[in-house]
C-alpha positions in Angstrom: 19.7 -2.0 -17.4 18.7 -5.3 -18.0 15.4 -6.9 -17.0 16.5 -8.7 -14.4 18.3 -6.1 -12.5 15.1 -4.0 -13.0 13.0 -6.9 -11.4 15.6 -6.9 -8.6 15.6 -3.4 -8.3 11.6 -3.4 -8.2 11.6 -6.2 -5.4 14.2 -4.3 -3.0 11.8 -1.3 -3.5 8.7 -3.3 -2.5 10.3 -4.5 0.4 11.5 -1.5 1.9 8.2 0.0 1.2 6.1 -2.9 2.7 8.1 -2.3 5.8 7.7 1.3 6.1 4.2 0.7 6.0 4.2 -2.2 8.6 3.6 -5.1 6.4 6.9 -6.7 6.8 7.8 -6.0 10.8 11.2 -6.3 12.4 13.6 -8.0 10.3 11.5 -10.7 8.7 9.1 -11.3 5.8 9.8 -11.7 2.2 8.7 -10.8 -1.2 9.2 -12.7 -4.2 8.5 -12.7 -8.3 8.3 -15.7 -10.6 10.7 -15.2 -13.3 9.8 -18.4 -15.2 8.5 -21.7 -14.6 12.1 -22.7 -12.9 13.5 -19.6 -11.4 12.1 -17.4 -8.5 13.3 -14.0 -7.4 13.4 -13.6 -3.8 14.9 -11.7 -0.5 18.1 -13.5 0.7 18.3 -14.9 4.1 20.1 -11.6 5.3 19.7 -12.0 8.9 23.2 -12.8 9.7 24.6 -9.4 8.6 22.1 -7.7 10.6 20.6 -5.7 7.8 17.4 -4.0 8.2 14.6 -4.2 5.7 14.8 -0.6 5.1 18.3 -0.8 4.1 17.5 -3.7 1.4 18.7 -3.1 -1.9 18.9 -5.2 -5.2 22.1 -6.8 -3.9 20.2 -8.9 -1.2 18.1 -10.4 -4.0 18.7 -14.0 -5.1 17.7 -16.4 -7.8 16.3 -19.9 -6.3 14.6 -22.8 -8.3 11.5 -24.3 -7.2 13.1 -26.8 -5.0 14.3 -23.9 -3.1 17.9 -24.0 -3.9 20.0 -20.7 -4.7 21.3 -20.4 -8.3 22.2 -17.1 -8.1 23.2 -14.6 -5.4 25.3 -14.8 -2.0 22.7 -15.7 0.4 20.6 -18.4 1.4 17.0 -18.7 0.5 14.6 -17.5 3.4 13.4 -20.0 6.0 10.2 -20.0 4.6 11.1 -20.4 1.0 8.3 -23.1 0.9 5.5 -20.6 1.0 6.7 -19.4 -2.6 7.8 -22.6 -4.2 4.9 -24.3 -3.4 2.2 -21.6 -4.2 3.8 -20.9 -7.5 3.6 -24.5 -8.4 -0.1 -24.7 -7.4 -1.0 -21.2 -9.0 0.2 -20.3 -12.6 -1.4 -17.2 -12.5 0.4 -15.7 -9.7 3.7 -13.8 -10.5 4.5 -12.2 -7.2 4.0 -13.2 -3.4 4.3 -11.4 -0.2 4.8 -12.6 3.3 4.4 -10.3 6.3 3.3 -9.9 9.7 0.7 -7.1 9.8 -0.5 -6.8 13.4 -4.4 -6.1 12.7 -4.8 -8.8 10.0 -3.0 -11.4 12.7 -5.7 -10.2 15.4 -8.3 -11.5 12.9 -6.3 -14.7 12.3 -5.8 -15.4 16.0 -9.7 -14.8 16.7 -10.5 -17.2 14.1 -12.8 -14.2 12.1 -12.2 -14.2 8.5 -11.4 -10.7 6.7 -14.1 -10.0 4.4 -14.3 -7.0 1.8 -15.7 -3.9 3.4 -13.4 -1.5 2.0 -14.1 -0.3 -1.5 -10.3 -0.9 -2.5 -10.2 -4.3 -1.4 -12.9 -5.3 -3.4 -10.7 -7.6 -5.3 -10.6 -10.2 -2.4 -14.5 -10.6 -3.0 -14.7 -13.6 -0.4 -13.7 -14.1 3.0 -10.0 -14.7 3.5 -9.2 -18.2 4.6 -7.2 -19.0 7.7 -4.6 -21.7 8.2 -4.5 -23.2 11.4 -1.1 -23.3 12.0 1.1 -20.4 13.6 4.4 -21.9 13.0 7.3 -21.4 10.4 6.2 -22.8 7.0 9.7 -24.5 6.4 8.9 -27.5 4.9 7.8 -28.7 1.9 4.6 -30.2 3.0 4.0 -27.2 5.0 4.2 -25.2 2.1 1.9 -27.4 0.3 -0.7 -27.3 3.0 -0.5 -23.3 2.7 -0.9 -23.5 -0.8 -4.0 -25.6 -0.4 -5.4 -23.5 2.3 -4.7 -20.5 0.0 -6.8 -21.9 -3.1 -7.7 -19.5 -5.5 -7.9 -16.4 -3.0 -5.4 -13.5 -3.2 -4.5 -13.7 0.6 -4.3 -16.0 3.4 -4.3 -15.7 7.0 -1.9 -18.0 9.0 -3.0 -18.0 12.7 -1.3 -15.8 15.3 1.6 -15.4 12.6 1.0 -13.5 9.5 -0.3 -13.3 6.0 0.4 -14.7 2.5 -0.8 -12.2 -0.1 -0.3 -12.8 -3.9 -0.8 -11.1 -7.1 0.1 -10.7 -10.9 3.0 -8.3 -10.5 5.0 -7.2 -7.8 3.1 -3.8 -7.5 -0.2 -5.8 -7.5 0.9 -8.1 -4.7 2.0 -5.3 -2.6 -0.8 -3.1 -2.8 -3.1 -6.3 -2.3 -1.1 -6.6 0.8 -1.7 -2.7 2.0 -5.7 -3.0 0.9 -5.9 -6.2 3.1 -4.7 -4.5 6.2 -6.7 -1.2 5.6 -9.8 -3.6 5.2 -8.9 -5.5 8.3 -8.6 -2.0 10.5 -11.9 -0.7 8.9 -13.6 -4.2 9.7 -12.3 -4.1 13.3 -13.7 -0.7 13.6 -16.9 -1.5 12.1 -17.4 -4.5 14.3 -17.1 -1.9 17.6 -19.9 -0.1 16.0 -22.1 -2.8 14.9 -22.1 -5.8 12.3 -19.6 -5.1 9.4 -21.4 -5.3 6.0 -19.6 -6.7 3.1 -19.3 -5.0 -0.4 -21.6 -6.7 -3.0 -19.9 -7.9 -6.1 -22.1 -5.5 -7.9 -21.0 -2.5 -6.3 -17.2 -2.8 -7.1 -15.8 -0.2 -8.9 -13.1 -0.4 -11.7 -10.1 0.5 -9.5 -6.8 -0.9 -10.7 -5.0 -2.1 -7.8 -1.6 -0.8 -8.9 -2.7 2.5 -9.6 -1.9 3.8 -5.8 1.5 2.0 -5.8 3.4 5.2 -6.4 1.6 6.6 -3.5 2.9 4.4 -0.9 6.6 4.3 -2.6 6.6 7.9 -2.0 5.2 7.6 1.6 7.0 4.7 2.9 10.1 3.8 0.8 13.2 4.7 3.0 15.5 5.1 0.3 13.4 8.2 -1.4 13.1 9.5 2.1 16.8 9.9 2.3 16.8 11.7 -0.7 13.9 14.1 0.1 
């Protein structure tokens, strides 16, 4: 199995798993991986074939360039391709991007309340998650640039009333960061009902590796594995 096929299979599995865990909802959302300075592997625009995200395989993963053009594969890039192209241009440290619509994180964006790290497995965020005050589709290069600027050096960005953008150094890391953000948001919401949430101090952060729990999420949420077992 060649390296590109392995990456496509990883991306497809991440999409199924994130869908099963409520990060990618309905039939929308996408995950990408930077293959090189000029090539990005990403879920193609599959809406026309009415394929749900729990059914995604490597066959729906395409390769596009940094201008958002398909260079390999039978689908067009997703409408919000500029989220990926513009963040990759601005953040050379990033190798993978998740754009999803988890409900609790969206609620924070609607309220204008930044998510802060209160959960010990969300310490990688270290600071309040910024909110981009725009709820429409990021479907132009200019909007993609604004999203990249709003993200800054953070690992996540809230889009008001729309969704989230989460980044990482690998497919596994970005995906686990997405789960950690939504879990953190849920805990912060509960804590705000009881009192005033207190962020974790930097000196209290442990040495947890974000990818160490990825296999747990796969086993729990990947629809393909559920069919096997």
